[in-house]
N, C-alpha and C positions, 0 to 999 in steps of 0.2 A: 504493500500500500504506500509506504514512504517513497519507494522508487517511482511509483505511478504519480504521486504528488509532485515529486521533483521534476519528472518529465513534463507534467502539466504546467508547472510554474515556468519552466524554461520555454515551453512552447507559447505560453501566454505572453511572455516578454518579447519573444521573437515576432509574434503575431501583431503586437502593438509596437512596431519598430519605432515609429516617430515619437510617440509619447514616452516609450521606454528610454529612447536615446536622450530625449529632453530631460527626463527625470535623472538619468545617470549623469548627464553633464552638470546639472544643478548640484547634485550631491558631490560630484568630483570637485567642481569649482568652489563650492562653499567650504569644503574641507581644506582644499589647497589654500584658499584665502585665509582661513583661520591659522593654518600652519605658517604661512608667510608673515602675517601680521604679528603672530606670537614670536617669530624668529628674527624679524628684521632688526630690532634694537639690539638684542643680544649678539647677533651676528656682526653688526657694525662695531660694537665694542670689542668683541673678540678679534675681529680683523684689525682694528686699531691697535689692540694690545700686541698681536703678533707682529705687526709692522714696527712698533716701537722696540720690541725685543730683537727683531732682525736688524734694526738700526743701532740700538744702544746696548744690546746684549740682554740675555735672559737671566743674568745673575742678580741677586738682591743686594748684597753688600760686598765691600772690598777693603783690604788693608794694603794700601799702595807701598808702604815702607815696611815690608814684612821681615820678621826675624824667625829663627828656627823655633823659638818657644811659642810663637804665634800659631804655627801649624799644629804643634802638640796641643795647645789650648783649644783650637777649633775642633780637632779630631775627637776631643773628649766631651764635646757638647752634645747633649741629648737632642737639641733642636737641629743639628746639622743634617742637611740632606745631601748636598754635593759640594765638593771643595776642589777648585782648580788653581793652578799657579802659572804665572808668567815671570820668567827670569830675564833680567836685563843685564847685558854685559858692557854696553857702552852706547855711544851716539854716532850715527853716520855723519861724516863730515860734509854737510851741505848747509847752505845758508838758510834755506827754507824748502820744505817744512822741517821743523826740528823733529828728528826721527830716531827712535831707539832701535837697537838690534839685539835679538835675544831668542830664547826658546820658550815653548809653551807645552803644556801637557794636554792629553786628550780631553780631560774634563773642562779645561779652560776653553778649548775649541767648541765644546758642546754648549757651555754656559754662555759664551760670547757670541754664539751663532756665527762663528768665523767661517767664511766661505771664500771660494776663489772665483774670480771672473774668467780665469783661464788656467789650465794646467793642474798641478797637484802640489801638495806640501812636500818639503824635503824628506827624503827617505834614506839617503846615503850622505856620508861626510862630503863636504865640498859643494853641497846644494843649498839653494836659498829661494825663498818666496818673498816677494815685496809688493808693497802698494804701488799703484801706477804712477802717482805723483812723485814718489821717491825715485822710481826708475827714471822718470823724465828729468828730475833734478840732477841725477848723475850723468845725464847726457845720453841715455839709451832709449831705444824703442821698447815697448812692452811685449817683446817677442820671446816666447818660451824656448829654451834650449841654448840660448846664447851665453857666453861667458861675460860676467860683469865684474869689474874691479870695484871693490867697496872699501873706501878709506874710512877708518873708524877711530874716534876719540875714546880712549880709555882713561877715566879720571884717576887721579892719585888719591890715596886714602886720607892723608892728612890735609890735603888742599884740593877739594873736588873741582875747583876752578882751573887747576892745572891738568893738562891732558898729555897723554902719550899717543902718538899717531901710529896705528897699525893698519896695513892695507892687505886685503886678501882678495883672491879671485874666486868667484863662485859661479856655478852653473845655475841659471835662472830656471826653476822648475814650475813656478806658478805666479800668477798675478793676484794678489789679495784684494778682496773687496774692502774698500776703505772702512776702517774702524778706529785706528789709533788716534786720529785727530778729532774724532767725534766724541769719544769718551774722554772728556775733560774732567778728571777726577776731582770731586769736591773734597775739602779738608786734606789736601795733598801738600802739606807744608814743605816737604822735601822736594817737591817738583819732580816726582818719579815719572819716568817715561814709559809709555806702552810701546810695544815693538812693531814698527812699521815694516821691519825686515825680520823674518823668522828663519832661524838656522837650527841645526841639531845641537844638543847639549855638549857633545864631544868637541864640536868645532868651537863653541863658546869657551870651553875650558882651555883649548889650545890657544885661542886668541888672548885670553887672560895670561896664560903662561908666557907667550911671546912678549906681551906688554911688560910683564914683570922682569923678564930677562933684559929688556931695554932699560927699564928703570934701574936695575942693578948695575948695568954698565955706566949709567949716568950718576949712580949713587944718589938717586932721588927718593929712596924709600920704597914703601909698598904701594901697589896699585889697589884701587878699591875693589873689594870682592864683588861677585855678582849680587844683584839686588832682586829679591823675590817679592812679587805682589800676589796676594791671595784674594781669590774671588769665590764667593760661596752663596748658597741658597739655603733657607731654613725649611723645616717641615711646615705644612700649611697651618696657619694660626699661631705660629711661634715668632712672628716678626718683632713684637715688642720685647720679648725676652732676649732675642738676638741683640737688639740695639743696646739694651742695658748691660748685658754681660760683656759684649765686645768693647763698649766705651769704658766700662770699669776696668777691663784687662789692660787696655791701652793707657789709661790714666795712671795705672800702677806700674807700668813698665817703660814709659817714655819720659824723656826730659821735656822741658818747656819749649825747646826748639823743634821737637819732633811732632809727628801726628799723634794727637791724644784722643781722637775720635775716628771711628770707621766711616768709610764712604757708603752712602745709600744710593741705589740706582733710582733716582727720583722719576725719571721719564718712563721707565718700563716697570717700575716696582710699585711704589706706594701711591703716587698721585693719581694714577689712572684707575678709575672705579668702573667695574663692570655693571651692566644694566640691572636695575632693580624693577622687576615687573610688579607693579602695584595691583591691588585687587580690582580697582576700577577698570584698568586697561584690560586685564584678563577677562573680567566679567563682561565688558563691552564686546569683546571678540566672541565670547560664548553666546551672548544674546543674538548677535548678527548671524552666527552659524545656525542657531536654533530657528530664528525667524525665516531664514532662507529655506530651510528644510520644510517647515510648516507651510510656508507660502506655496511652494511647488506642489505639495500634496493636496492642498486645498484646491488648486487648479485642476487636479486630476480626480477630485473626490467624486463628482457626479458620474463620470465614465466608469470609475472603479466600482461604484455602488451598483450600477446596471449589470456589470459583469458578475459580481458576486451574487446578485439576486437571480440571474439566469442559472448559475451553478446550483443555487438552493432549489430552484424549480426542477432541476434535473435529479435531485435527490442527495446532493452533497450535505453531510452533517456539519454542525457548527464546529466541531473539533477539526474536521478535515479542512474547512475554510480557514480556520485560524492557522493551521500548519501551512496551508498554501500561501497565505499572505506572508507568513514568516519566511518561507523559502524564497519567495520573490524578493523580499527585503534583503535577505542574505546575498542573493545572486547579484543584486545591484549595489548594496552598501559595502560589502567586503572589498571588491575591486576599487570602489571609489575611495575608500580609506587608504588602501595601499598606494594607488596611483596619485591620490591627492597629497600624501606625504612627500612623495618624490617630486611632484610638480611644485609643491610649496617650497621645498628646499631649493629647487632649480630657480623658481621665481625670486626667492630671496637673494640668491647669488647674482642673478641678472639685474635685479633692482639696485643692489649696491654697486655693481659694476657700472651701471648706466648713470647713476646719480652721484656717486661719491668717489669711488676708487678707480685709479687708472689701471691699465692692463699690466703694469709691472708689479702690482700688489696682489698677493694671493688672498682671495676672499675666503674667510672661514665662516661656514654656516653653523650656527649654534642653535639647535632646536631644544627648547625647554620641554623635555619629555613628560614631566609631571603635568604641566599645563595642557599638553597635547592629549595626554591620557584622560584628563578631566573633560576635555573637549569631545573626545571620542565617546565617552560615557554619556554625556548630555546629548550629543548628536544622535547616538543610537536610541536613547530614550525618547527623543523627539520623533524619530522615524517610527519607533514602535508605537508611540502614542497615536500618531496619525493613522497608522495601519489599523489599530484597534478602533479608532473613530470611524474609519471606513467600514469595519466589520459591524459595529453597532448600528450605523446608519443603514447598512444593508439588511440587517436583521429586522429593523422596524419598517422596511419598505415592502409594500404589498407585492406578491409574486404574480400579480395579474395586471393587465393594462399596460401602461408605459414603463413599468418597472423602474421608476426614477424617483428622485426626491420630490416631496410635496412642495407646493409654491412657497409656503412659509419657510420651509427648510432651505430652499434655493436662495431666497432673499437673505436669510441669515448667513449662508455660506458666502454670498456676494459681498455682504458687509464685512465679513471676516477677511476676505481676500483684499478688499480695499484697505482695511485697517493694517493688515500685515505688510502690505506694499508700502504704505506711508511709514510705518515703524521701521521697516528695513532701510528705507531711504534716509530717514533721520539718523539711524544708528551708523550707517555708512559715512555720512557727513561728519558725525561726531568723532568716529575713530580716525578718519582721515585728518581732521584738525588736530586731534590729540597726538597722532603720530608725527605730524610736521613739527609740533612744538617740542616733542621729546627728541626729535632728530637734531635739533639745534646744538645741544650740548656735545654729543659725540663729534659733530662736524667741526665745532669750534676747537675741541681738543686735537682732532686730527690735523686741522690747519695750523694750529699753534706748534705742535710738536714736529710737524713735517719740516719746519724751517728753523728749528732751535737746537742748540747743542744739548747734550744730556746733562751737563753739569756746568756750573760756574765756580771758579776758585773762590775760596773765602779770603 
C-alpha cells in the first residue's frame, strides 16, 4: 500500500507539472533566500577576518626580542596553542627597504600565513627566498633560479650601531609575498626586524661564524648572536590570560630599555569582531520563509482540495490521504532543502563577490547551522500545517457537485492570500533595510584595514 501511495504521489506531481514546478521553485527559492540572508553577514566577517590574517598573519601575540627563557615560559603555559619563531641574523645592506635576513620554522610559516608569489622556500644550504622589493633593491629581477649576491650587516654585541659586512651568494628559490614591512611590531622597543630574506639555519650560523672571524681579526669583540622573535596563539577564550601572564613575565625579566610588554596582533586578532546574529534578524528571516511557504500553498489550496475530494469519492480513506499529502510534501521539500542550501551558499559567495570583495580575495561562506536548523524546522512545520489545512478543507467539502470550496471559504482564502502577499512584501523590505544597515560596519572595517598597517610603534 505504501508503495502504491508513493507511486500515486509521484504521478500526481508529474501530472501537475506546472503547479508542481511552481511550488518546488517557491520552496527552493524561499529556503535559499533564508540561507543566504542568514549567511551573508557572517560570511562577510569571516572573509574579512581571513583577509586580515592573510595580510597580517594569523598569530595572536608576539615577543619580538625573545630570549631562551621566553620559549621555556611559553611552552609551559596551559593556554598555548601554537608557538613559532623567526630568527634574525642581520640586515641586508640596502638603503630601502630596511630588511632582515634570517630563518623561520614551520609553525611561524603557518601562523604568519607566509606564502610565495613564485617558487619555493629554501631546502638546501646556499638557497634563499626574498621579497620582490628587496630583490629589486639589490638590482635583480625576481627570477627564480638565478644567483644573487647578498651583502649583509652583522651588528656587534657591545655596539649594535657598528656592523661587520659579510657578502654571500645564494640561489634564489622563491619570491615571498610581502609581509615583513606590513607587520610593524607594536611595543618593539629594540626595533627587531622581521626577515624579508629567508635562509636555512645552517647558513645563518655560518654567516655569524664568518662575521665573528672578521671581528676577531679586527679585534673588535663579539658579534651579536642571532635574535629570536616568538609568535604564538592561545586556546580559544584564553586571550586575557595570555596578555596578563606574558606582560608579567616580560616585566620581571626585562630592563627599562627592553620590551616589557608583548605585541598583540590588533588587525587580525582582537579588534575584528565576528557577526552577532541578533534575535530580531533571525526571527525576521524565519517569518519571511514561513510567509512564502504559506502564501504559495494558499494559491494552490483550491486545486488541491478538488483533487483530494475526487480521491475521497473514489474510496480513499483519511489515513491514506494524509500519507499521500505527506509523501508529496517529502518529494518536493527534501530536494528543495538540499538544493536550497547549496544555492544559498552559492548566492552568498556571489553577492559578496559582486558587492564587496575583488577577485583576489577568497570569499569564505559561513553558514550558521543552528539558525538554519531552526529555519528548516519552522519551514517544515509551515509546509505540514498547510498540507493539513488542505486535508481539513477537503474533508469538509461535499463529494458531489463542483467538489470545490464554498463561496464563503473562497472569499476567506482570497483575503488570506492578499494578507500574506502584503506581509511578505513588508517583511522583505524590512530585512533588506536591516541588512544594508548591518552591512555598513563590516564594509567600513574592510576598507579601513585594507589600507592600514597592522601595527604602529609606541
